[in-house]
C-alpha positions, 0 to 999 in steps of 0.5 A: 949844428947850423944856426936856426936862421940858416936851417930853412935855407939849407933844407930848401936848398937840399931839394935842389940836389936831386933836381940837379942830379936828375936834370944832368943824368936824364936829358929826356926829362929836362923839359918837363922838369924845367917847365914845372919848376918855373911854374911852381916857383911863383907859389913861393910868393904865397908864403905870407898866407902861412907865416905865422899862421902855419909856421914862422921860420927864421930866414935869410935877412929875417925876411919871413918874420918881418915881411912874410916873404922869403928867398927860401920859399922860392928855392923850395917851390922850384926844387919840389916842382920839377921832381914832383912832375917827373918822379913817376916817369923816372922810377917806372922808366915809362915814356910818354907819347903825344895823344892823337887829336881824335882822342883829345876830342873824347867827352871827358877831355872837354873838361880839360881846362877846368880840371887843371884849374880846379885847385886855383878855383877851389883855394880862394873859396876854401881859404876864408873858412875858419881853419889853418891855411895849410888845410885849404891848400891840401884840399885844393890840390886833392880836388885838382888831382881828382878832377884830373883823374876824372878827365884823364883816365889814363893818368889815374895810376900815375896820380895815386902812385905819384902821390905815394912816391912824392910822399916818401920822397918828401918824408925823407927830407923831413926826417933829415930836417928832424935829424940834423936840426932836433927841435926845429919843427917844434919851435917853428911849426905852429903845432898848437894851431894844427891837429896835433898828429905827428908821425916820427915827429913830422906834423901830419899836415906836412905829409898830407901836403906832400901826398896832395902835391904829388898827386896833382903835379904828377900829371899836370905836365902830361895834361897841359901838353896832351901826352899819355902813356902808349897804353893810355885810354 
C-alpha cells in the first residue's frame, strides 16, 4: 500500500494512462485532446479554493497543505481535459466536420461566445455564497453545458451522453482509489462540510462534478472550432 503522501500523485497520474493510449492509438483525436488538456491544466491552480474547504490531500513536498497549490492538480486537470473532450467521439466513432459559414450565422449562434463563457461568468457570482466551493463549480459547468445546448442544438446529444460517459469513466477511477487506498476518501475529503451522500463510498459531489465536467467539455472543442456532426443542425 502506498503511503498517503503518494496516493494523490499516483491517482492523478493514472489519468494519464488512458490519455496516452488514446493519443497514440487515435491520431485524428490528437489535436482536440492536446488543445483541451492544455486549456484545462491551468485550472489546477485553483486548488487553494478547495483546500481545505473541500478536501485536504497529502501531496508531494506537502505543498497542498502548506500552500494550497500542488503538482498533482495540474497533472489531474491535464489528464481529464483531453479525455473528457473526445470520449464521446471515440466511443461513437463519429467524425466532426467544419460547420458551413452560412450555418454559423443562424440566430442561436450569435450567443456563441456567451455560451462558452457561461461557467467563467457564473462561478465568481456563485462562489461567495455560503456553501462549499465544489457546489458553485458544479453549477457553473452545468450552466455552461445548458448554454452550449441552447446555442448549438447539434451538440445536445453529445452533451448529455458525454456527461454520462465521463461520469462512468471518472467513477471507475474513484472506485479504484477506494479499492487501492481504503479509508483515503474518508480521511482526505471534508465530508462533514458536504451533503454526506455517498455511492459505493464515493461522495455524491465527486459524481456530480464528473457529470457536469463531462457535459460541458464534451462540446467545447467543437464549439470553439465550429465543428459539427454531418447530421448536425
